[in-house]
MIDRENLUM-486021 format. One record per residue (C-alpha): x, y, z; residue number from 1. Coordinates in steps of 0.2 Angstrom, whole numbers, plus 5000, padded with zeros to 4 digits. Example, Ala and Ser with C-alpha at 12.3 -4.5 7.8 and 13.67 -1.06 7.14 Angstrom:
! MIDRENLUM-486021
+------+------+------+------+
:    X :    Y :    Z : resi :
+------+------+------+------+
: 5062 : 4978 : 5039 :    1 :
: 5068 : 4995 : 5036 :    2 :
+------+------+------+------+
//
This chain:
! MIDRENLUM-486021
+------+------+------+------+
:    X :    Y :    Z : resi :
+------+------+------+------+
: 5580 : 5748 : 5355 :    1 :
: 5562 : 5748 : 5350 :    2 :
: 5548 : 5736 : 5354 :    3 :
: 5533 : 5743 : 5346 :    4 :
: 5521 : 5755 : 5353 :    5 :
: 5527 : 5753 : 5371 :    6 :
: 5546 : 5752 : 5373 :    7 :
: 5559 : 5755 : 5385 :    8 :
: 5562 : 5754 : 5404 :    9 :
: 5544 : 5760 : 5408 :   10 :
: 5536 : 5748 : 5399 :   11 :
: 5547 : 5733 : 5405 :   12 :
: 5544 : 5740 : 5422 :   13 :
: 5524 : 5740 : 5419 :   14 :
: 5525 : 5723 : 5414 :   15 :
: 5535 : 5716 : 5429 :   16 :
: 5523 : 5726 : 5442 :   17 :
: 5507 : 5719 : 5432 :   18 :
: 5514 : 5701 : 5435 :   19 :
: 5518 : 5704 : 5453 :   20 :
: 5500 : 5711 : 5456 :   21 :
: 5492 : 5694 : 5455 :   22 :
: 5490 : 5680 : 5465 :   23 :
: 5480 : 5667 : 5455 :   24 :
: 5491 : 5656 : 5444 :   25 :
: 5479 : 5658 : 5431 :   26 :
: 5480 : 5678 : 5431 :   27 :
: 5498 : 5677 : 5432 :   28 :
: 5500 : 5667 : 5417 :   29 :
: 5488 : 5678 : 5407 :   30 :
: 5497 : 5692 : 5412 :   31 :
: 5514 : 5685 : 5407 :   32 :
: 5508 : 5682 : 5390 :   33 :
: 5500 : 5697 : 5387 :   34 :
: 5516 : 5708 : 5394 :   35 :
: 5526 : 5698 : 5383 :   36 :
: 5516 : 5699 : 5366 :   37 :
: 5514 : 5718 : 5369 :   38 :
: 5533 : 5721 : 5375 :   39 :
: 5540 : 5712 : 5358 :   40 :
: 5526 : 5719 : 5347 :   41 :
: 5521 : 5701 : 5341 :   42 :
: 5505 : 5694 : 5334 :   43 :
: 5503 : 5679 : 5344 :   44 :
: 5510 : 5673 : 5361 :   45 :
: 5506 : 5658 : 5372 :   46 :
: 5513 : 5650 : 5387 :   47 :
: 5511 : 5631 : 5392 :   48 :
: 5513 : 5623 : 5410 :   49 :
: 5516 : 5605 : 5408 :   50 :
: 5507 : 5591 : 5416 :   51 :
: 5516 : 5573 : 5420 :   52 :
: 5507 : 5566 : 5406 :   53 :
: 5514 : 5572 : 5390 :   54 :
: 5503 : 5587 : 5389 :   55 :
: 5499 : 5602 : 5397 :   56 :
: 5490 : 5606 : 5413 :   57 :
: 5488 : 5624 : 5407 :   58 :
: 5490 : 5633 : 5390 :   59 :
: 5487 : 5652 : 5389 :   60 :
: 5485 : 5661 : 5374 :   61 :
: 5484 : 5679 : 5367 :   62 :
: 5481 : 5686 : 5350 :   63 :
: 5470 : 5672 : 5346 :   64 :
: 5450 : 5675 : 5347 :   65 :
: 5439 : 5664 : 5359 :   66 :
: 5431 : 5658 : 5344 :   67 :
: 5447 : 5653 : 5336 :   68 :
: 5454 : 5645 : 5350 :   69 :
: 5438 : 5634 : 5352 :   70 :
: 5440 : 5629 : 5333 :   71 :
: 5458 : 5624 : 5336 :   72 :
: 5453 : 5610 : 5347 :   73 :
: 5462 : 5601 : 5363 :   74 :
: 5477 : 5607 : 5372 :   75 :
: 5493 : 5603 : 5362 :   76 :
: 5504 : 5589 : 5367 :   77 :
: 5522 : 5592 : 5372 :   78 :
: 5531 : 5588 : 5354 :   79 :
: 5540 : 5597 : 5342 :   80 :
: 5546 : 5615 : 5346 :   81 :
: 5537 : 5615 : 5363 :   82 :
: 5545 : 5599 : 5368 :   83 :
: 5562 : 5606 : 5364 :   84 :
: 5559 : 5621 : 5375 :   85 :
: 5553 : 5611 : 5391 :   86 :
: 5566 : 5597 : 5389 :   87 :
: 5582 : 5606 : 5381 :   88 :
: 5579 : 5621 : 5392 :   89 :
: 5586 : 5633 : 5379 :   90 :
: 5580 : 5647 : 5369 :   91 :
: 5573 : 5644 : 5351 :   92 :
: 5574 : 5659 : 5338 :   93 :
: 5568 : 5654 : 5322 :   94 :
: 5565 : 5663 : 5304 :   95 :
: 5551 : 5651 : 5300 :   96 :
: 5545 : 5638 : 5312 :   97 :
: 5536 : 5628 : 5298 :   98 :
: 5553 : 5624 : 5290 :   99 :
: 5561 : 5616 : 5307 :  100 :
: 5564 : 5598 : 5305 :  101 :
: 5555 : 5597 : 5323 :  102 :
: 5540 : 5605 : 5316 :  103 :
: 5525 : 5592 : 5317 :  104 :
: 5511 : 5604 : 5310 :  105 :
: 5495 : 5611 : 5318 :  106 :
: 5476 : 5610 : 5316 :  107 :
: 5467 : 5617 : 5303 :  108 :
: 5460 : 5631 : 5313 :  109 :
: 5477 : 5636 : 5319 :  110 :
: 5483 : 5654 : 5313 :  111 :
: 5497 : 5653 : 5303 :  112 :
: 5515 : 5656 : 5311 :  113 :
: 5532 : 5659 : 5303 :  114 :
: 5546 : 5668 : 5314 :  115 :
: 5546 : 5662 : 5332 :  116 :
: 5554 : 5666 : 5348 :  117 :
: 5553 : 5654 : 5362 :  118 :
: 5561 : 5650 : 5379 :  119 :
: 5557 : 5640 : 5394 :  120 :
: 5553 : 5648 : 5412 :  121 :
: 5563 : 5641 : 5424 :  122 :
: 5564 : 5640 : 5443 :  123 :
: 5582 : 5634 : 5447 :  124 :
: 5582 : 5616 : 5437 :  125 :
: 5564 : 5616 : 5437 :  126 :
: 5555 : 5622 : 5421 :  127 :
: 5538 : 5628 : 5426 :  128 :
: 5533 : 5631 : 5407 :  129 :
: 5537 : 5637 : 5389 :  130 :
: 5534 : 5654 : 5383 :  131 :
: 5534 : 5658 : 5364 :  132 :
: 5530 : 5672 : 5352 :  133 :
: 5525 : 5672 : 5334 :  134 :
: 5525 : 5684 : 5320 :  135 :
: 5534 : 5699 : 5325 :  136 :
: 5525 : 5716 : 5318 :  137 :
: 5540 : 5722 : 5308 :  138 :
: 5547 : 5721 : 5289 :  139 :
: 5557 : 5704 : 5288 :  140 :
: 5569 : 5703 : 5275 :  141 :
: 5568 : 5685 : 5265 :  142 :
: 5574 : 5670 : 5275 :  143 :
: 5577 : 5682 : 5291 :  144 :
: 5568 : 5681 : 5308 :  145 :
: 5559 : 5696 : 5314 :  146 :
: 5565 : 5693 : 5332 :  147 :
: 5581 : 5700 : 5337 :  148 :
: 5595 : 5695 : 5350 :  149 :
: 5589 : 5712 : 5360 :  150 :
: 5571 : 5702 : 5359 :  151 :
: 5578 : 5687 : 5366 :  152 :
: 5587 : 5696 : 5379 :  153 :
: 5571 : 5705 : 5385 :  154 :
: 5561 : 5690 : 5385 :  155 :
: 5573 : 5682 : 5395 :  156 :
: 5572 : 5695 : 5408 :  157 :
: 5553 : 5694 : 5408 :  158 :
: 5554 : 5675 : 5409 :  159 :
: 5565 : 5677 : 5425 :  160 :
: 5551 : 5687 : 5433 :  161 :
: 5538 : 5677 : 5426 :  162 :
: 5545 : 5662 : 5437 :  163 :
: 5545 : 5671 : 5453 :  164 :
: 5528 : 5677 : 5451 :  165 :
: 5522 : 5659 : 5445 :  166 :
: 5530 : 5652 : 5460 :  167 :
: 5524 : 5664 : 5472 :  168 :
: 5506 : 5661 : 5464 :  169 :
: 5508 : 5642 : 5467 :  170 :
: 5513 : 5645 : 5485 :  171 :
: 5497 : 5657 : 5488 :  172 :
: 5486 : 5644 : 5481 :  173 :
: 5493 : 5631 : 5492 :  174 :
: 5491 : 5641 : 5506 :  175 :
: 5474 : 5645 : 5501 :  176 :
: 5471 : 5627 : 5502 :  177 :
: 5477 : 5624 : 5519 :  178 :
: 5465 : 5639 : 5525 :  179 :
: 5450 : 5630 : 5516 :  180 :
: 5455 : 5614 : 5525 :  181 :
: 5455 : 5624 : 5542 :  182 :
: 5438 : 5632 : 5539 :  183 :
: 5431 : 5615 : 5535 :  184 :
: 5437 : 5609 : 5552 :  185 :
: 5431 : 5624 : 5561 :  186 :
: 5414 : 5622 : 5552 :  187 :
: 5414 : 5603 : 5557 :  188 :
: 5416 : 5608 : 5576 :  189 :
: 5402 : 5621 : 5575 :  190 :
: 5391 : 5608 : 5568 :  191 :
: 5395 : 5596 : 5582 :  192 :
: 5394 : 5609 : 5595 :  193 :
: 5379 : 5618 : 5589 :  194 :
: 5369 : 5606 : 5579 :  195 :
: 5372 : 5590 : 5589 :  196 :
: 5367 : 5599 : 5604 :  197 :
: 5350 : 5605 : 5596 :  198 :
: 5347 : 5588 : 5591 :  199 :
: 5350 : 5580 : 5607 :  200 :
: 5339 : 5592 : 5616 :  201 :
: 5326 : 5589 : 5602 :  202 :
: 5326 : 5570 : 5604 :  203 :
: 5324 : 5573 : 5624 :  204 :
: 5310 : 5585 : 5622 :  205 :
: 5302 : 5572 : 5609 :  206 :
: 5303 : 5558 : 5621 :  207 :
: 5296 : 5568 : 5636 :  208 :
: 5281 : 5573 : 5624 :  209 :
: 5277 : 5555 : 5621 :  210 :
: 5277 : 5551 : 5638 :  211 :
: 5265 : 5565 : 5643 :  212 :
: 5252 : 5562 : 5627 :  213 :
: 5241 : 5550 : 5638 :  214 :
: 5242 : 5558 : 5655 :  215 :
: 5244 : 5577 : 5652 :  216 :
: 5240 : 5582 : 5633 :  217 :
: 5241 : 5600 : 5637 :  218 :
: 5259 : 5599 : 5643 :  219 :
: 5263 : 5586 : 5629 :  220 :
: 5256 : 5600 : 5617 :  221 :
: 5269 : 5612 : 5624 :  222 :
: 5283 : 5600 : 5623 :  223 :
: 5280 : 5597 : 5605 :  224 :
: 5280 : 5615 : 5602 :  225 :
: 5297 : 5616 : 5610 :  226 :
: 5301 : 5601 : 5597 :  227 :
: 5296 : 5612 : 5582 :  228 :
: 5307 : 5627 : 5589 :  229 :
: 5321 : 5616 : 5591 :  230 :
: 5320 : 5608 : 5574 :  231 :
: 5319 : 5626 : 5565 :  232 :
: 5334 : 5631 : 5576 :  233 :
: 5344 : 5616 : 5570 :  234 :
: 5339 : 5619 : 5551 :  235 :
: 5345 : 5637 : 5554 :  236 :
: 5361 : 5630 : 5558 :  237 :
: 5362 : 5619 : 5544 :  238 :
: 5358 : 5631 : 5532 :  239 :
: 5370 : 5643 : 5537 :  240 :
: 5384 : 5630 : 5538 :  241 :
: 5380 : 5625 : 5520 :  242 :
: 5381 : 5642 : 5514 :  243 :
: 5400 : 5642 : 5521 :  244 :
: 5404 : 5626 : 5515 :  245 :
: 5398 : 5630 : 5497 :  246 :
: 5400 : 5647 : 5492 :  247 :
: 5393 : 5651 : 5475 :  248 :
: 5407 : 5650 : 5461 :  249 :
: 5415 : 5667 : 5461 :  250 :
: 5423 : 5663 : 5443 :  251 :
: 5406 : 5661 : 5436 :  252 :
: 5395 : 5671 : 5446 :  253 :
: 5406 : 5686 : 5451 :  254 :
: 5406 : 5693 : 5470 :  255 :
: 5391 : 5705 : 5469 :  256 :
: 5379 : 5690 : 5464 :  257 :
: 5388 : 5679 : 5475 :  258 :
: 5385 : 5689 : 5490 :  259 :
: 5367 : 5694 : 5486 :  260 :
: 5362 : 5675 : 5484 :  261 :
: 5369 : 5671 : 5500 :  262 :
: 5363 : 5685 : 5510 :  263 :
: 5345 : 5680 : 5502 :  264 :
: 5347 : 5663 : 5510 :  265 :
: 5353 : 5670 : 5526 :  266 :
: 5339 : 5682 : 5527 :  267 :
: 5327 : 5668 : 5525 :  268 :
: 5335 : 5656 : 5536 :  269 :
: 5337 : 5668 : 5552 :  270 :
: 5324 : 5679 : 5561 :  271 :
: 5336 : 5694 : 5560 :  272 :
: 5333 : 5704 : 5544 :  273 :
: 5349 : 5703 : 5532 :  274 :
: 5350 : 5715 : 5518 :  275 :
: 5363 : 5718 : 5503 :  276 :
: 5366 : 5734 : 5493 :  277 :
: 5379 : 5736 : 5478 :  278 :
: 5384 : 5752 : 5471 :  279 :
: 5397 : 5754 : 5456 :  280 :
: 5406 : 5738 : 5459 :  281 :
: 5415 : 5730 : 5444 :  282 :
: 5424 : 5713 : 5443 :  283 :
: 5438 : 5711 : 5455 :  284 :
: 5455 : 5700 : 5453 :  285 :
: 5450 : 5683 : 5459 :  286 :
: 5461 : 5684 : 5476 :  287 :
: 5452 : 5701 : 5481 :  288 :
: 5434 : 5694 : 5477 :  289 :
: 5438 : 5678 : 5488 :  290 :
: 5444 : 5689 : 5502 :  291 :
: 5429 : 5702 : 5502 :  292 :
: 5418 : 5685 : 5501 :  293 :
: 5426 : 5676 : 5516 :  294 :
: 5427 : 5693 : 5527 :  295 :
: 5407 : 5695 : 5523 :  296 :
: 5404 : 5676 : 5528 :  297 :
: 5414 : 5678 : 5544 :  298 :
: 5406 : 5695 : 5548 :  299 :
: 5389 : 5689 : 5544 :  300 :
: 5392 : 5672 : 5554 :  301 :
: 5397 : 5683 : 5571 :  302 :
: 5382 : 5695 : 5569 :  303 :
: 5370 : 5680 : 5566 :  304 :
: 5377 : 5668 : 5579 :  305 :
: 5382 : 5680 : 5593 :  306 :
: 5376 : 5698 : 5593 :  307 :
: 5357 : 5695 : 5595 :  308 :
: 5355 : 5709 : 5581 :  309 :
: 5338 : 5712 : 5573 :  310 :
: 5346 : 5719 : 5558 :  311 :
: 5361 : 5715 : 5549 :  312 :
: 5366 : 5727 : 5532 :  313 :
: 5379 : 5722 : 5520 :  314 :
: 5385 : 5735 : 5508 :  315 :
: 5397 : 5734 : 5494 :  316 :
: 5403 : 5751 : 5485 :  317 :
: 5418 : 5760 : 5478 :  318 :
: 5430 : 5772 : 5487 :  319 :
: 5441 : 5781 : 5475 :  320 :
: 5449 : 5767 : 5466 :  321 :
: 5446 : 5754 : 5480 :  322 :
: 5431 : 5743 : 5484 :  323 :
: 5424 : 5744 : 5502 :  324 :
: 5413 : 5730 : 5510 :  325 :
: 5404 : 5736 : 5526 :  326 :
: 5394 : 5723 : 5537 :  327 :
: 5383 : 5733 : 5550 :  328 :
: 5373 : 5725 : 5563 :  329 :
: 5361 : 5732 : 5579 :  330 :
: 5366 : 5719 : 5590 :  331 :
: 5373 : 5719 : 5607 :  332 :
: 5391 : 5724 : 5602 :  333 :
: 5407 : 5720 : 5612 :  334 :
: 5423 : 5729 : 5619 :  335 :
: 5436 : 5725 : 5604 :  336 :
: 5451 : 5726 : 5616 :  337 :
: 5443 : 5716 : 5630 :  338 :
: 5439 : 5704 : 5617 :  339 :
: 5458 : 5702 : 5612 :  340 :
: 5464 : 5701 : 5630 :  341 :
: 5451 : 5688 : 5633 :  342 :
: 5457 : 5677 : 5618 :  343 :
: 5439 : 5678 : 5609 :  344 :
: 5444 : 5685 : 5592 :  345 :
: 5427 : 5680 : 5585 :  346 :
: 5437 : 5677 : 5568 :  347 :
: 5445 : 5696 : 5569 :  348 :
: 5463 : 5689 : 5567 :  349 :
: 5458 : 5677 : 5552 :  350 :
: 5448 : 5692 : 5544 :  351 :
: 5463 : 5704 : 5546 :  352 :
: 5475 : 5691 : 5538 :  353 :
: 5463 : 5690 : 5523 :  354 :
: 5461 : 5708 : 5520 :  355 :
: 5481 : 5711 : 5522 :  356 :
: 5484 : 5695 : 5511 :  357 :
: 5477 : 5706 : 5496 :  358 :
: 5484 : 5722 : 5500 :  359 :
: 5469 : 5728 : 5510 :  360 :
: 5463 : 5735 : 5527 :  361 :
: 5450 : 5730 : 5541 :  362 :
: 5443 : 5741 : 5553 :  363 :
: 5431 : 5737 : 5567 :  364 :
: 5420 : 5748 : 5577 :  365 :
: 5409 : 5741 : 5592 :  366 :
: 5404 : 5745 : 5609 :  367 :
: 5392 : 5736 : 5621 :  368 :
: 5376 : 5740 : 5616 :  369 :
: 5379 : 5750 : 5601 :  370 :
: 5381 : 5735 : 5588 :  371 :
: 5394 : 5732 : 5577 :  372 :
: 5402 : 5739 : 5560 :  373 :
: 5416 : 5727 : 5551 :  374 :
: 5423 : 5737 : 5535 :  375 :
: 5436 : 5730 : 5523 :  376 :
: 5445 : 5741 : 5510 :  377 :
: 5452 : 5731 : 5495 :  378 :
: 5462 : 5738 : 5480 :  379 :
: 5453 : 5739 : 5463 :  380 :
: 5435 : 5737 : 5457 :  381 :
+------+------+------+------+
//
C-alpha cells in the first residue's frame, strides 16, 4: 500500500507521535490535518470542530494559502457533506463531491475539489469534529475516486488517535484555566497582604504629618518623606502584580519579546537591577512558551520580593535540542531542604509542576548568603 512520498508504518508512527506531542487544541488540530494530508497524499485537508449554533468553533485547513483562505470568507456552516459527517457519523468516500445531491456549493475563491474522503472524529458517542481530504494526487479513471478502501482504513486509524489527542488537549486547557484562576486568587491575596498594609501605613503616616505641620514642621517633613517612600513601594507592588495578571500575548509576541518587555517593566519598578539576555532561541510550542514564562515570573517574584537582591539576571538560551531558562540573583539565598521541611515552598512546587507538565526539568541552586539560581530546561526551540 503506497500513500505518496511518505508511506508505511514509519509514516503512520511519525504522524501519531506528532499529534501526541502537542498540548494546545489549535496545535493538535493543525497537526492532525497536516498529517492526514501528507499520509494520504491529498491536495487539501480540513478539520472542523462544531459549535452549538450550526457552525464551527474552529476550522483548520492544510493545502490552502493564507491569502486564499482570507478570500474564501467566513467559516462554513454545518451543511451538505460536512453535516452528514457530523450527524450521521459515518465515512464518506466520493468520486466527485460536486455531483453528490447533498452538495450545496462553495464560495467563489474556494479551490475546486473532486474526489473526497471524510469521516467524523469521535470520542465514544460524542463527535469532536469532521476530518476530510480532497483531490488525491494519483491517476483517476473516469468516474472513480482516487481514495481507496485502504485510504479510508488508514484515515480511520488516524482519526481514532486524533480523538485521543484532541481530548487530552481539551483536558489540558481546562486544567490550565483552573491554574490561572488559582494564580489570580494568589495574586489577590498578595495584593491584600502587601499593598493594603502599605496603604494603611501610608494613611497613618499622612495623618501624623498633618498633626505635626503647625507645631513641629521638621518632624512633619520627615513624616511626609516617609509617605512618599510608602507610596513608591505600593506602586512597585501594584506594577509587579499587573505584570503577572496581564502577561503580553505569547501568540502575537512570542516568548523572547514577552520576557524582554516584562523584565524591562520590573527593572524600572524595583531598586534591584533586572537584566535579560537571549541567545539562539526560536519559537516554541505554545505550552512550552507559557510554562517558561510562568516559571520566569515566579522566580523573578521570589528574587524581587524575598531575596533582598541587588541584581537579578535572566537568560534564555539553547542547549542541544532544548531551551534553557536561568534566573540568577545575588540575594540572601536559602537552604532548599530546610524550606521544604518548613512548608515554605516559595512557589517551587508550582514551578516544578509547570516544567514537568511540558516534559522539562527544574533545578534550584541556593545557599544562605550565596544567592539563588533557578533553571528550567524544556524540549524544543
